[in-house]
C-alpha positions as CSV (number, residue, x, y, z in Angstrom):
1,M,-10.0,-7.5,-21.2
2,D,-12.9,-6.9,-23.6
3,A,-12.5,-10.5,-24.9
4,L,-12.8,-11.9,-21.4
5,L,-15.9,-9.8,-20.7
6,A,-17.7,-10.5,-24.0
7,P,-19.4,-13.8,-22.8
8,V,-20.8,-12.0,-19.7
9,A,-22.0,-9.1,-21.9
10,D,-23.8,-11.5,-24.2
11,L,-25.4,-13.2,-21.3
12,L,-26.7,-10.0,-19.6
13,G,-27.7,-8.3,-22.9
14,P,-29.1,-4.8,-22.4
15,A,-28.5,-5.0,-18.6
16,W,-24.7,-5.3,-19.2
17,L,-23.9,-1.6,-19.3
18,P,-25.5,-0.6,-16.0
19,V,-24.1,-3.7,-14.3
20,W,-20.6,-3.1,-15.6
21,T,-20.8,0.6,-14.6
22,L,-22.0,-0.4,-11.1
23,V,-19.0,-2.8,-10.8
24,K,-16.6,0.0,-11.7
25,I,-18.3,2.4,-9.3
26,L,-18.0,-0.2,-6.5
27,A,-14.3,-0.7,-7.4
28,I,-13.7,3.0,-6.5
29,V,-16.1,3.5,-3.6
30,V,-15.3,0.4,-1.6
31,P,-11.5,1.0,-1.4
32,L,-12.3,4.7,-0.8
33,M,-14.5,3.8,2.2
34,L,-11.7,1.6,3.6
35,C,-9.2,4.4,3.1
36,V,-11.5,6.8,5.0
37,A,-11.8,4.3,7.9
38,Y,-8.0,3.8,8.1
39,L,-7.3,7.5,7.6
40,T,-9.1,8.1,11.0
41,Y,-6.8,5.4,12.5
42,F,-3.7,7.0,10.9
43,E,-4.8,10.4,12.1
44,R,-5.1,9.3,15.7
45,K,-1.8,7.4,15.5
46,V,0.1,10.3,13.9
47,I,-1.3,13.0,16.3
48,G,-0.7,10.6,19.2
49,Y,3.0,10.2,18.4
50,M,3.3,14.0,17.8
51,Q,1.9,14.5,21.3
52,V,4.1,11.7,22.8
53,R,1.2,9.3,23.2
54,I,0.6,5.9,21.6
55,G,-2.9,6.4,20.0
56,P,-5.3,3.5,19.5
57,N,-3.7,0.3,20.7
58,R,-6.4,-1.9,22.2
59,V,-8.7,-3.3,19.5
60,G,-6.8,-5.7,17.4
61,P,-3.0,-5.8,16.9
62,G,-1.6,-2.3,17.2
63,G,-5.2,-1.0,17.4
64,L,-5.7,-1.8,13.7
65,L,-9.4,-2.9,14.2
66,Q,-10.3,0.4,16.0
67,P,-12.0,2.0,12.9
68,I,-14.1,-1.2,12.4
69,A,-15.1,-1.1,16.1
70,D,-16.1,2.6,15.8
71,A,-18.1,1.9,12.6
72,V,-20.0,-1.0,14.3
73,K,-20.7,1.1,17.4
74,L,-22.2,3.9,15.3
75,M,-24.2,1.5,13.1
76,F,-26.0,0.1,16.2
77,K,-26.7,3.5,17.8
78,E,-30.2,5.0,17.5
79,I,-30.7,8.0,15.2
80,I,-32.5,10.5,17.4
81,V,-34.6,13.1,15.5
82,P,-35.1,16.3,17.5
83,S,-38.8,17.0,18.1
84,G,-38.8,20.3,16.2
85,A,-36.8,19.0,13.3
86,N,-37.9,18.8,9.7
87,K,-37.6,15.1,9.4
88,G,-37.3,14.8,5.6
89,L,-34.6,17.4,5.3
90,F,-32.9,16.1,8.4
91,F,-32.2,12.8,6.7
92,L,-31.6,14.3,3.3
93,A,-28.7,16.5,4.5
94,P,-26.1,13.8,5.2
95,V,-26.9,12.3,1.7
96,L,-26.3,15.7,0.1
97,V,-23.0,16.0,1.9
98,I,-21.6,12.6,1.0
99,A,-23.0,12.3,-2.6
100,P,-20.7,15.0,-4.1
101,A,-17.7,13.7,-2.2
102,L,-18.2,10.3,-3.9
103,A,-19.5,11.6,-7.3
104,A,-16.3,13.7,-7.9
105,W,-14.2,10.5,-8.2
106,A,-16.0,9.6,-11.5
107,V,-13.4,11.7,-13.5
108,F,-10.4,11.2,-11.2
109,P,-7.5,9.6,-13.1
110,F,-5.5,7.0,-11.1
111,T,-3.3,6.4,-14.1
112,D,-3.7,7.4,-17.8
113,K,-5.8,4.3,-18.4
114,L,-7.4,3.8,-15.0
115,V,-10.2,6.4,-15.0
116,L,-14.0,5.8,-14.8
117,A,-15.1,8.7,-17.2
118,N,-12.3,10.3,-19.1
119,I,-14.3,13.4,-20.1
120,D,-12.8,16.6,-21.6
121,V,-14.3,18.9,-19.0
122,G,-13.2,16.9,-16.0
123,L,-11.9,19.9,-14.1
124,L,-15.2,21.8,-14.7
125,Y,-17.2,18.7,-13.5
126,I,-15.1,18.5,-10.3
127,L,-15.6,22.3,-9.6
128,A,-19.3,21.9,-10.1
129,I,-19.8,18.7,-8.1
130,T,-17.7,19.7,-5.1
131,S,-19.5,23.0,-4.7
132,M,-22.8,21.0,-4.1
133,G,-21.6,19.9,-0.7
134,V,-22.4,23.2,0.9
135,Y,-26.2,22.6,0.4
136,G,-26.0,19.6,2.7
137,V,-24.3,21.6,5.3
138,V,-26.9,24.4,5.3
139,L,-29.7,21.9,5.3
140,A,-28.2,20.0,8.2
141,G,-28.0,23.2,10.3
142,W,-31.5,24.4,9.4
143,A,-33.4,21.1,9.6
144,S,-32.0,20.3,13.1
145,N,-34.0,23.3,14.5
146,S,-31.1,24.1,16.9
147,K,-29.4,27.4,17.4
148,Y,-26.0,25.8,17.7
149,A,-26.4,23.7,14.6
150,F,-27.7,26.7,12.6
151,L,-24.8,29.0,13.7
152,G,-22.3,26.2,12.8
153,A,-23.9,25.7,9.4
154,M,-23.9,29.5,8.6
155,R,-20.2,29.7,9.6
156,S,-19.3,26.6,7.7
157,A,-21.2,27.6,4.5
158,A,-19.6,31.0,4.5
159,Q,-16.2,29.5,4.9
160,I,-16.7,26.8,2.2
161,V,-18.0,29.4,-0.3
162,S,-15.2,31.9,0.5
163,Y,-12.4,29.3,0.0
164,E,-14.0,27.8,-3.0
165,I,-13.3,31.0,-4.9
166,A,-9.6,30.9,-4.1
167,M,-9.4,27.2,-5.1
168,G,-11.2,27.9,-8.3
169,F,-8.8,30.6,-9.3
170,A,-5.8,28.3,-8.4
171,L,-7.2,25.7,-10.8
172,V,-7.6,28.5,-13.5
173,G,-3.8,28.8,-13.3
174,V,-3.4,25.1,-13.9
175,L,-5.9,25.3,-16.8
176,M,-3.9,28.1,-18.4
177,A,-0.6,26.2,-18.1
178,A,-2.0,22.8,-19.4
179,K,-4.4,24.4,-22.0
180,S,-6.9,21.6,-21.2
181,L,-9.7,20.8,-18.8
182,N,-9.1,17.1,-19.2
183,L,-7.4,15.7,-16.0
184,V,-5.4,13.0,-17.9
185,E,-4.1,15.7,-20.3
186,I,-3.2,18.0,-17.3
187,V,-1.0,15.2,-15.9
188,N,0.5,14.4,-19.3
189,Q,1.6,18.0,-19.7
190,Q,3.7,17.6,-16.5
191,A,5.8,14.8,-17.9
192,G,9.6,14.9,-17.7
193,G,10.6,14.9,-14.0
194,F,9.5,16.7,-10.8
195,W,11.0,20.0,-12.0
196,Q,8.3,20.0,-14.8
197,W,5.4,19.6,-12.4
198,Y,3.2,22.6,-11.9
199,W,4.0,23.1,-8.2
200,L,7.2,24.9,-9.3
201,P,6.0,27.5,-11.8
202,L,2.6,27.8,-10.0
203,F,4.0,27.7,-6.5
204,P,1.8,30.5,-5.0
205,L,-1.3,28.8,-6.5
206,F,-0.1,25.4,-5.1
207,L,0.2,26.8,-1.6
208,V,-3.2,28.6,-1.9
209,Y,-4.9,25.4,-3.1
210,L,-3.4,23.3,-0.4
211,I,-4.3,25.7,2.5
212,A,-7.7,26.5,1.0
213,G,-8.3,22.7,0.8
214,V,-7.7,22.4,4.5
215,A,-10.3,25.3,5.1
216,E,-12.7,23.8,2.6
217,T,-12.9,20.5,4.5
218,N,-13.4,22.3,7.8
219,R,-10.1,20.8,9.2
220,A,-8.0,22.3,12.0
221,P,-6.8,25.1,12.1
222,F,-9.9,26.3,10.2
223,D,-12.5,24.2,12.1
224,V,-14.4,27.1,13.9
225,A,-17.6,25.6,12.4
226,E,-17.2,22.8,14.9
227,G,-15.3,24.6,17.6
228,E,-16.1,22.5,20.6
229,S,-15.2,25.3,23.0
230,E,-17.9,27.6,21.8
231,I,-20.6,26.0,19.6
232,V,-20.5,22.3,20.6
233,A,-20.1,20.3,17.3
234,G,-21.2,22.7,14.6
235,F,-23.9,21.7,12.1
236,H,-24.0,18.0,13.1
237,V,-24.6,18.6,16.8
238,E,-28.1,17.0,16.6
239,Y,-27.0,14.0,14.6
240,S,-26.2,10.6,16.1
241,G,-25.6,7.0,15.0
242,M,-25.2,6.3,11.3
243,A,-26.4,9.8,10.2
244,F,-23.5,11.3,12.1
245,A,-21.1,8.7,10.7
246,V,-22.1,9.8,7.1
247,F,-21.0,13.4,7.9
248,F,-17.8,11.9,9.3
249,L,-17.2,9.8,6.2
250,A,-17.9,12.8,3.9
251,E,-15.3,14.9,5.7
252,Y,-12.6,12.3,5.3
253,A,-13.6,11.4,1.7
254,N,-13.3,15.2,0.9
255,M,-9.9,15.2,2.4
256,I,-8.8,12.3,0.3
257,L,-10.3,14.0,-2.8
258,I,-8.4,17.3,-2.1
259,A,-5.2,15.3,-1.6
260,G,-5.8,13.5,-4.9
261,L,-6.6,16.7,-6.8
262,T,-3.5,18.4,-5.4
263,S,-1.4,15.4,-6.6
264,V,-3.0,15.5,-10.1
265,M,-2.9,19.3,-10.6
266,F,0.4,20.2,-9.1
267,L,2.4,17.1,-8.3
268,G,2.3,15.2,-11.6
269,G,-0.3,12.6,-10.6
270,W,0.9,9.1,-11.5
271,L,4.2,10.3,-13.1
272,S,7.5,9.4,-11.3
273,P,9.7,12.2,-10.0
274,F,12.6,11.1,-12.2
275,P,12.3,10.1,-15.9
276,F,14.3,6.9,-15.4
277,L,11.8,5.5,-12.9
278,P,8.5,3.8,-14.2
279,D,5.2,5.8,-13.8
280,G,2.3,4.1,-12.1
281,F,-0.4,4.1,-9.5
282,F,2.1,3.8,-6.7
283,W,3.3,7.4,-7.3
284,I,-0.2,9.0,-7.0
285,A,-0.9,7.0,-3.9
286,A,2.4,8.1,-2.3
287,K,1.7,11.8,-3.2
288,M,-1.8,11.6,-1.8
289,A,-0.5,10.0,1.4
290,F,2.0,12.9,1.7
291,V,-0.6,15.6,1.3
292,L,-2.9,13.8,3.8
293,F,0.0,13.7,6.3
294,L,0.3,17.5,5.9
295,F,-3.4,17.7,6.8
296,L,-2.8,15.7,10.0
297,W,0.4,17.7,10.8
298,F,-1.4,21.0,10.5
299,R,-4.0,19.7,13.0
300,A,-1.4,18.7,15.5
301,T,0.6,21.9,15.2
302,F,-1.5,25.0,14.7
303,P,-4.0,26.6,17.1
304,R,-7.5,27.3,15.8
305,Y,-8.1,30.5,13.8
306,R,-10.7,33.0,14.9
307,Y,-13.7,33.3,12.5
308,D,-12.9,36.8,11.3
309,Q,-9.2,35.8,10.7
310,I,-10.4,32.9,8.5
311,M,-12.5,35.3,6.4
312,R,-9.7,37.8,6.2
313,L,-7.3,35.2,5.0
314,G,-9.7,33.9,2.3
315,W,-10.8,37.3,0.9
316,K,-7.9,39.6,1.5
317,V,-4.9,37.3,1.0
318,F,-5.7,34.2,-1.0
319,I,-8.0,35.7,-3.7
320,P,-5.7,38.6,-4.5
321,V,-2.6,36.3,-4.6
322,T,-4.3,33.9,-7.0
323,L,-5.5,36.8,-9.2
324,V,-2.0,38.3,-9.3
325,W,-0.4,35.0,-10.2
326,I,-3.0,34.3,-13.0
327,L,-2.0,37.7,-14.4
328,V,1.7,36.8,-14.1
329,V,1.1,33.5,-15.9
330,G,-1.0,35.2,-18.6
331,A,1.6,37.9,-19.2
332,A,4.5,35.5,-19.3
333,M,2.7,33.4,-21.9
334,Q,2.8,36.4,-24.3
335,T,6.6,36.6,-24.0
336,P,9.4,34.2,-25.0
337,Y,9.4,32.9,-21.3
338,G,6.0,31.3,-21.7
339,Y,7.7,27.8,-21.9
340,L,8.4,28.1,-18.2
341,F,4.7,27.6,-17.4
342,H,4.0,24.5,-19.6
């Protein structure tokens, strides 16, 4: 590969590094945006069939062009800025929401070789970057100068912060078992078949991480922040056109990211479930698709939680469960049974 790129590198000189980095970033972001578009289609189809409907079936064969039609419609809609809004912050908010959702993919390992930046503190980077998204949510609610938007933003921010703690503790368990913050190393520690993956020894943390991931992305049944029945559309109530589409993209990009991280941390990433099958990108894609299907299944099945119930679940159930299991893992590692956890 390097030999093939050498003539291009010589031609571009000092500009080669930024150009090559940009190409690699586009190679991740463009497919990700396509996945986001078709995740919306997949969601409408899955929920449609669960409710004995057909779902999108008009635009293109089997409704396959529906996401493209939706995107084009939003692109050509006017972005209306409320008269009392803080214009600068109003437009900055969607950028602050989508930027962390995209930046987190920089350290995500698709295979042991296919990773943009294989840094030793990958897990720490992901925790730091994903916690930035909440600033965009708060800004969107505040800059809109609308009571509904502000109420939705406050709820959403409190919910994201609350569940981030439980997710962080769940990842501490993975860190203890793998003895590394490097995401490639975490996956390599799970080699040897699906019974070696961390979902088994860290099962309570796996469940907490998965459910907290649903709450973190404001998805049903944790979507009180945009509960249509009471506060219209939450923090993006005043947004329209492409500014609204960016929030929409960020929500689905975060869903795909949570599905990917669940696959890497607990489901063995690109490793095959049986040692005799070859490892590869197919496996991580299949695991992410399965986790995303669970997101959609939850939405079609469960009624919406009340706000106080969401907070109680986060603070009084998930955080104590993760703390107890971290203590169990730590204690077990001091005994001859420590091998069960890594």
